[in-house]
C-alpha positions in Angstrom: 52.5 -15.2 46.3 53.9 -17.5 43.7 52.5 -17.5 40.2 50.0 -20.2 40.9 48.5 -18.3 43.8 48.4 -15.1 41.8 46.5 -16.9 39.0 44.0 -18.3 41.5 43.5 -14.9 43.2 43.0 -13.3 39.8 40.4 -16.0 38.8 38.5 -15.5 42.1 38.5 -11.7 41.6 37.1 -12.2 38.0 34.5 -14.6 39.3 33.5 -12.2 42.1 33.3 -9.3 39.5 31.2 -11.4 37.2 28.9 -12.4 40.0 28.5 -8.7 41.0 27.6 -7.8 37.4 25.2 -10.7 37.1 23.4 -10.0 40.4 23.4 -6.3 39.7 21.8 -7.0 36.3 19.4 -9.5 37.9 18.3 -7.1 40.6 17.9 -4.3 38.0 15.8 -6.5 35.6 13.7 -7.8 38.6 12.9 -4.4 39.9 12.3 -2.5 36.7 9.9 -2.7 33.7 10.6 -1.9 30.0 8.5 1.0 28.8 8.2 2.9 25.5 10.9 5.4 24.7 11.3 8.0 22.0 13.3 7.4 18.8 13.6 4.9 16.0 11.7 4.5 12.7 9.1 2.4 11.0 8.8 1.7 7.3 5.6 0.3 5.7 5.0 -0.9 2.2 1.8 -0.3 0.3 0.4 -1.1 -3.2 -0.5 2.0 -5.1 0.5 5.6 -5.2 -0.4 8.7 -3.1 -2.1 11.4 -5.1 -4.5 13.3 -2.7 -3.2 13.4 0.8 -6.2 15.5 1.6 -9.1 14.4 3.9 -11.7 15.8 1.5 -10.3 13.8 -1.5 -8.6 10.7 0.0 -11.5 8.3 0.2 -10.9 6.5 -3.2 -7.3 5.4 -2.4 -5.9 3.4 0.4 -2.5 5.0 0.1 -4.1 8.5 0.3 -6.4 7.5 3.2 -3.6 6.0 5.3 -1.3 9.0 5.0 -4.2 11.4 5.6 -5.1 9.6 8.8 -1.6 10.2 10.2 -1.3 13.8 9.1 -4.7 15.2 9.9 -7.2 15.2 12.7 -11.0 15.4 12.9 -13.2 16.8 15.6 -13.8 13.2 16.6 -11.9 9.9 15.9 -12.2 6.2 16.4 -10.5 4.5 19.4 -8.8 1.1 19.3 -12.3 -0.6 19.7 -13.8 1.3 16.8 -15.8 3.6 19.1 -16.2 7.4 18.5 -14.2 9.6 20.9 -12.9 13.2 21.0 -10.0 14.3 18.9 -9.7 18.0 18.2 -12.9 18.5 20.3 -12.7 18.6 24.1 -16.4 17.9 24.4 -19.7 18.4 22.7 -23.4 18.9 23.4 -26.5 17.5 21.6 -29.9 19.2 21.7 -33.0 17.2 22.9 -34.4 17.1 19.3 -31.0 15.8 18.0 -30.8 18.5 15.4 -28.1 20.8 17.0 -24.6 19.8 18.0 -22.2 22.3 19.7 -18.5 21.4 19.7 -15.8 22.9 21.8 -12.2 22.8 20.6 -9.2 21.9 22.7 -6.9 24.9 23.5 -3.5 25.4 21.9 -3.7 23.0 19.0 -1.1 23.8 16.4 -0.8 23.2 12.7 2.4 21.8 11.4 3.6 25.2 10.3 3.0 26.7 13.8 -0.3 28.5 13.2 -3.1 27.8 15.8 -6.0 25.6 14.8 -9.3 27.5 15.4 -13.0 27.2 14.8 -12.8 29.1 11.5 -10.7 26.2 10.2 -13.6 23.9 11.0 -16.2 26.1 9.3 -13.9 26.6 6.2 -13.4 22.9 5.8 -17.1 22.0 6.1 -18.1 24.8 3.7 -15.8 23.7 0.9 -16.7 20.0 1.6 -20.3 20.9 0.9 -19.5 22.9 -2.2 -20.0 20.7 -5.3 -17.3 22.6 -7.1 -14.6 21.0 -4.9 -15.8 17.5 -5.9 -15.3 15.7 -2.6 -16.5 12.1 -2.6 -18.0 12.5 0.8 -20.1 15.6 0.0 -23.4 13.7 0.0 -22.8 12.9 3.7 -23.1 16.6 4.5 -26.3 17.5 2.7 -28.9 19.1 5.0 -26.2 20.3 7.5 -25.5 23.9 8.4 -22.4 25.1 10.4 -22.1 28.3 12.4 -19.1 29.6 14.3 -19.9 30.6 17.9 -16.4 31.9 18.8 -12.8 31.0 18.2 -13.1 27.7 19.9 -16.7 26.5 19.4 -19.0 25.8 16.5 -22.6 24.6 16.0 -24.0 22.1 13.5 -27.7 22.3 12.6 -29.3 19.3 10.9 -32.5 19.4 8.9 -33.4 16.0 10.2 -32.0 13.9 13.1 -29.4 11.4 12.0 -28.0 8.8 14.4 -24.8 8.4 12.4 -23.9 12.1 12.3 -21.0 11.8 14.7 -19.2 9.5 12.4 -19.1 12.2 9.7 -17.1 14.4 12.2 -14.1 12.1 12.0 -13.2 13.8 8.6 -9.9 15.6 8.8 -9.8 19.4 9.0 -7.9 21.6 6.6 -6.0 24.7 7.5 -7.9 27.7 6.2 -4.8 29.9 5.9 -3.3 27.4 3.5 -6.3 26.5 1.3 -8.5 29.6 1.3 -6.9 31.2 -1.8 -6.9 28.0 -3.9 -9.8 28.1 -6.4 -12.2 25.1 -6.7 -10.9 24.1 -10.1 -7.3 24.0 -8.7 -8.2 22.2 -5.5 -7.3 18.7 -6.7 -4.2 20.0 -8.4 -2.7 22.0 -5.5 0.8 21.1 -4.3 -0.5 20.7 -0.8 -2.2 17.5 -1.8 1.3 15.9 -1.7 3.0 18.5 0.6 0.3 18.6 3.3 0.1 20.8 6.4 -2.0 19.1 9.1 -2.3 18.9 12.8 -1.6 15.2 13.4 1.1 13.3 15.2 3.4 13.2 12.1 4.2 16.0 9.6 5.2 15.7 6.0 9.0 15.7 5.4 9.7 14.8 1.8 9.1 12.1 -0.9 11.3 10.5 -3.6 10.2 9.9 -7.3 11.6 7.7 -10.0 12.4 9.0 -13.5 8.8 8.3 -14.6 7.4 10.5 -11.9 6.1 7.6 -9.7 6.5 8.2 -6.0 8.8 5.6 -4.5 8.7 6.7 -0.9 6.9 9.2 1.3 8.5 10.3 4.5 7.0 11.7 7.8 8.6 12.9 11.0 7.2 13.2 14.5 5.5 16.6 15.2 7.0 17.8 18.5 4.0 20.1 19.2 1.3 17.6 18.7 -1.5 18.3 21.2 -1.4 14.8 22.7 2.4 14.9 23.0 5.0 13.8 20.5 4.8 10.3 19.0 7.3 7.7 20.3 8.6 6.7 16.8 10.6 9.6 15.4 10.2 8.8 11.7 7.7 6.9 9.6 8.4 6.0 6.0 6.1 4.5 3.3 7.4 2.7 0.2 5.1 2.0 -2.7 4.9 -1.0 -5.0 3.0 -2.0 -8.2 1.5 -5.2 -6.8 1.2 -7.5 -3.8 4.0 -9.8 -5.0 6.5 -7.0 -5.1 5.3 -5.8 -1.7 5.8 -9.3 -0.1 9.2 -9.7 -1.7 10.3 -6.3 -0.2 9.1 -7.5 3.2 11.0 -10.8 3.0 14.2 -8.8 2.0 13.6 -6.6 5.1 13.3 -3.5 3.0 10.2 -2.6 5.0 9.0 -3.4 8.6 5.3 -3.8 7.8 2.8 -4.4 5.0 -0.4 -2.3 4.7 -2.5 -5.5 4.3 -2.3 -9.0 2.9 -4.7 -11.5 1.6 -5.6 -14.6 3.6 -3.7 -16.8 1.1 -0.4 -15.1 2.1 -0.8 -15.4 5.9 0.8 -18.8 6.1 3.8 -17.8 4.2 4.3 -14.5 5.9 3.8 -16.2 9.3 6.8 -18.4 8.7 9.0 -15.4 9.2 9.6 -15.6 12.9 10.0 -11.8 13.4 6.5 -11.1 12.2 3.2 -10.4 14.1 0.1 -10.7 11.9 -2.4 -8.4 13.5 -6.1 -9.3 12.8 -8.6 -6.4 13.1 -12.3 -6.6 12.8 -13.5 -4.5 9.9 -17.1 -3.8 8.9 -17.0 -4.8 5.2 -19.1 -7.5 3.5 -18.9 -9.2 0.2 -21.9 -10.3 -1.8 -23.3 -11.0 -5.3 -25.6 -8.2 -6.3 -28.3 -9.1 -8.8 -29.4 -6.5 -11.4 -32.9 -7.7 -12.2 -33.4 -5.0 -14.9 -30.5 -6.5 -17.0 -31.2 -10.2 -16.7 -34.5 -12.0 -17.5 -33.5 -15.0 -15.5 -32.5 -13.0 -12.4 -35.8 -11.1 -12.5 -37.5 -14.3 -11.3 -37.8 -14.6 -7.5 -37.4 -18.4 -7.5 -34.1 -18.1 -9.4 -32.5 -15.8 -6.8 -33.8 -17.9 -3.9 -32.5 -21.1 -5.5 -29.1 -19.4 -6.0 -29.0 -18.4 -2.3 -29.7 -22.0 -1.2 -27.1 -23.4 -3.6 -24.3 -21.2 -2.2 -21.8 -23.2 -0.1 -20.2 -20.3 1.8 -18.0 -22.7 3.8 -16.3 -23.9 0.6 -15.4 -20.3 -0.3 -14.1 -19.5 3.2 -11.9 -22.7 3.3 -10.5 -22.7 -0.2 -10.1 -18.9 -0.9 -10.0 -17.3 2.5 -8.2 -20.0 4.5 -10.8 -19.7 7.4 -9.9 -16.0 7.9 -13.5 -14.9 7.4 -17.0 -15.2 8.8 -20.1 -16.4 6.9 -22.8 -13.8 6.3 -26.4 -14.2 5.2 -27.3 -10.5 5.4 -25.5 -7.1 5.2 -25.1 -7.2 8.9 -21.7 -8.2 10.3 -21.2 -11.2 12.7 -21.3 -8.9 15.7 -24.9 -7.9 14.7 -26.1 -10.8 12.5 -27.4 -12.8 15.5 -29.5 -10.0 16.8 -30.7 -9.0 13.4 -31.5 -12.6 12.5 -33.7 -13.4 15.5 -36.8 -15.1 14.2 -35.4 -15.4 10.7 -34.6 -18.6 8.9 -31.7 -17.8 6.6 -31.1 -19.7 3.3 -28.4 -21.9 4.5 -26.7 -24.3 2.0 -29.2 -26.9 0.7 -28.5 -28.0 -2.8 -31.5 -30.3 -2.9 -33.8 -27.4 -1.9 -32.3 -25.1 -4.6 -32.9 -27.7 -7.3 -36.5 -28.3 -6.0 -37.4 -24.6 -6.1 -36.4 -24.4 -9.8 -38.1 -27.6 -10.8 -41.3 -26.7 -9.0 -41.3 -23.3 -10.8 -41.0 -24.9 -14.3 -37.3 -24.6 -15.0 -36.5 -27.8 -16.8 -33.0 -29.3 -17.2 -32.0 -29.8 -20.8 -29.5 -32.1 -22.4 -26.6 -29.7 -21.8 -27.4 -29.6 -18.0 -28.7 -26.0 -18.1 -32.3 -25.2 -17.2 -34.8 -23.5 -19.5 -38.3 -22.0 -19.1 -40.5 -20.5 -21.7 -37.5 -20.5 -24.1 -35.3 -18.6 -21.7 -32.0 -20.2 -20.8 -31.0 -20.0 -17.1 -27.8 -18.2 -17.8 -26.2 -14.9 -16.8 -22.9 -13.0 -16.6 -21.2 -12.5 -13.2 -18.7 -9.6 -13.1 -16.0 -9.0 -10.6 -12.4 -7.6 -10.4 -9.1 -9.3 -11.1 -8.4 -9.3 -7.3 -7.5 -13.0 -6.8 -9.8 -13.4 -3.8 -12.8 -12.3 -5.8 -11.9 -13.9 -9.1 -11.5 -17.3 -7.3 -14.7 -16.8 -5.4 -16.6 -16.0 -8.6 -15.4 -19.3 -10.2 -16.4 -21.3 -7.2 -19.8 -19.8 -7.3 -20.1 -20.6 -11.0 -19.2 -24.2 -10.2 -21.7 -24.4 -7.3 -24.6 -22.9 -9.2 -23.9 -25.2 -12.2 -25.1 -28.0 -9.9 -28.6 -26.7 -9.9 -28.6 -26.1 -13.7 -27.5 -22.5 -13.9 -24.8 -21.4 -16.4 -22.7 -18.5 -15.1 -20.2 -16.7 -17.3 -17.5 -15.2 -15.1 -16.2 -11.8 -16.4 -12.9 -10.7 -14.7 -12.0 -7.1 -15.2 -9.6 -4.5 -13.8 -11.1 -2.4 -11.0 -11.0 0.7 -13.0 -12.7 -0.9 -16.1 -15.3 -2.5 -13.8 -16.1 0.7 -11.9 -16.2 3.0 -14.9 -17.9 0.9 -17.5 -20.1 -1.5 -15.6 -20.7 -0.5 -11.9 -21.4 3.2 -12.5 -23.8 2.7 -15.4 -25.1 -0.6 -13.8 -24.3 -2.6 -16.9 -24.1 -6.1 -15.3 -26.3 -9.0 -14.7 -24.7 -9.9 -11.4 -21.8 -8.3 -9.6 -19.4 -9.8 -7.0 -18.2 -6.9 -4.9 -17.6 -5.6 -1.4 -19.2 -2.8 0.5 -17.8 -1.0 3.6 -20.2 -0.1 6.4 -19.6 0.6 10.1 -20.0 -1.2 13.4 -23.3 0.6 13.9 -24.3 0.7 10.3 -26.5 3.2 8.4 -27.3 1.0 5.3 -29.5 3.7 3.7 -26.9 4.5 1.0 -26.7 0.8 0.0 -30.3 -0.2 -0.1 -32.7 2.8 -0.5 -34.3 3.1 -3.9 -33.1 6.7 -4.2 -29.6 5.4 -4.4 -30.1 3.0 -7.4 -28.2 5.1 -9.9 -24.6 6.4 -9.7 -23.2 7.9 -7.5 -25.6 5.9 -5.2 -24.4 2.6 -3.8 -27.6 0.5 -4.3 -25.8 -2.0 -6.5 -28.9 -4.4 -6.8 -31.1 -1.4 -7.8 -33.3 -2.7 -5.0 -36.7 -0.9 -4.9 -39.1 -1.7 -2.1 -41.5 0.9 -0.6 -41.7 -0.7 2.8 -37.9 -1.1 3.0 -37.4 2.6 2.0 -39.7 3.6 4.9 -37.8 1.5 7.4 -34.4 2.7 6.2 -35.6 6.3 6.6 -36.9 5.6 10.1 -33.6 4.0 11.1 -31.6 7.1 10.3 -33.7 9.2 12.8 -33.7 6.6 15.6 -31.2 7.1 18.3 -32.3 4.2 20.5 -30.0 1.3 19.5 -32.5 -1.3 20.6 -35.2 0.2 18.5 -32.8 0.4 15.5 -32.1 -3.3 15.9 -35.9 -4.0 15.7 -36.1 -2.0 12.5 -33.0 -3.7 11.1 -34.8 -7.0 11.7 -37.8 -5.9 9.8 -35.6 -4.8 6.9 -33.7 -8.1 7.1 -36.9 -10.1 6.6 -37.7 -8.0 3.4 -34.2 -8.8 2.1 -34.6 -12.5 2.8 -37.9 -12.6 0.9 -36.7 -10.5 -2.1 -33.1 -11.9 -2.3 -31.6 -8.9 -4.2 -28.2 -10.3 -3.3 -26.5 -13.4 -2.1 -24.4 -12.3 0.9 -21.2 -14.3 1.3 -18.7 -13.3 4.0 -16.8 -10.7 5.9 -13.1 -11.1 6.6 -10.7 -9.6 9.0 -8.1 -7.0 8.1 -4.7 -8.7 8.1 -1.8 -6.4 9.0 1.7 -7.9 9.2 4.3 -5.9 11.2 7.8 -6.8 12.4 7.7 -7.7 16.1 10.2 -4.9 16.9 7.2 -2.6 16.7 5.2 -2.5 19.9 2.0 -0.8 21.0 -0.2 -1.8 18.1 -3.1 -2.2 20.4 -6.2 -2.2 18.1 -9.2 -4.5 17.8 -11.7 -2.9 15.5 -11.2 -0.6 12.5 -14.0 0.9 10.5 -11.8 1.1 7.4 -8.1 0.4 6.5 -6.7 3.8 7.4 -7.8 3.4 11.0 -5.0 0.9 11.6 -3.1 4.0 12.4 -5.6 5.3 15.0 -3.0 5.0 17.8 0.2 5.3 15.8 1.5 8.0 18.2 1.6 5.3 20.9 3.6 2.8 18.8 7.2 2.4 19.7 10.4 0.6 18.8 12.7 1.9 21.5 12.4 1.1 25.2 13.8 2.1 28.5 13.5 0.6 32.0 11.9 2.2 35.0 11.6 1.0 38.5 8.4 -0.9 39.3 5.7 0.8 41.3 4.9 -1.8 44.0 2.0 0.3 45.4 4.0 1.9 48.2 4.0 5.6 48.5 
């Protein structure tokens, strides 16, 4: 062959070879599916600092709670829909009178140091949780509960009174007895294992880095190969810590991290402009409200004032201007999923400025030259306290402007969360408080509204005291029939509507941005922020291809 023929032949061979590669690849892609594979890493940013990576102490810090969720296990856990399911427990039995619970542990569960997790670890954890000397924030959830060990893999809980929400308490992480049993109560919060934990979860502690000032910059975990559900797909998980949300967002934009623990609705548009980002939205049972302290304010002690404020509240304006529609309107402490059933037969105080003004005028509150109402020499004025969190400080100012339209003067007081908690919330030194409360998808609201919880450490922020409401709340705790609980919630809801101890505003979704290289974040409902990690062992960044199963054997 001459040179021209050789070149043509070579070109034909190359075309044939290319076609072979193309069709081989096409057939391979057509007949295979990508599936999760092991390897890779994930790095998340958080605002704050870890201090107590300990399931008995972690409740007051989102950083601590998130890390604890990954490192420890409870007898039970929440699934992706927010439902209770087995974790360390293989199964459990409940007595007919609902006072005794027997739990059976899965076999062969290992702690991260290789020891076996047994029933005495469960008994040990609950016993120290109940001991006031250890100062656990969740100790009050365990009053009136006894625990007995039956054998190495089973335990029994005995309740003084039936309680429909008891199973949720059993999601608390379990501590290893052999690590903690020789640590005295006064050293419990100071122990090195609070930052160097030994758990049983899908990831184990590796190390952390500090700056010259002792601040933790990063906290590193690695997959635990002997995890009882099988090793997690992602090999390493890192957490970086920042002083504020601005620094956190900047780190994400610079690709220093793959995910952000949470962002405010105001940041969603900006973060969504980054094409490699998925902003996951989870339903979370948390509501925001203005709680009225009638014992501190003469004006707010008047029923007609609180009712008028409720009618004068334009919740839509708050949701559009502050939350950018990433929230749901609330008129009660029941979340959107429950509000319809709880509100059956109830006429909520929807926005009606004219009605708000009429209520006050009919009750003798006269508008003076400065536009503020007075009655019997008392000016219609009060202080509204909230935190310097932008979402709440902006909401407080909008409320002040709205309520001014019915002749009410509101002095907005913006404080740091620590100042607010320590000096105002705990001693109940506020006229009105704009704050949030976390409940659950099947809520027990006893702690938030029963009169016995009016003082710290109780959570009754309105100091609400109603004998009939107390009776209903007590009955709800012992009612296991959900439909009957709904009926009682409705009765309680009617009392709240008549008394107006608070103006309920909204609940909003938990917004969780993650780089789209992370797959498997298959979650819909989380009862609190740390449960975004409820299926982290199933997340993956690496894939492999396997041949499709077409149904043929």
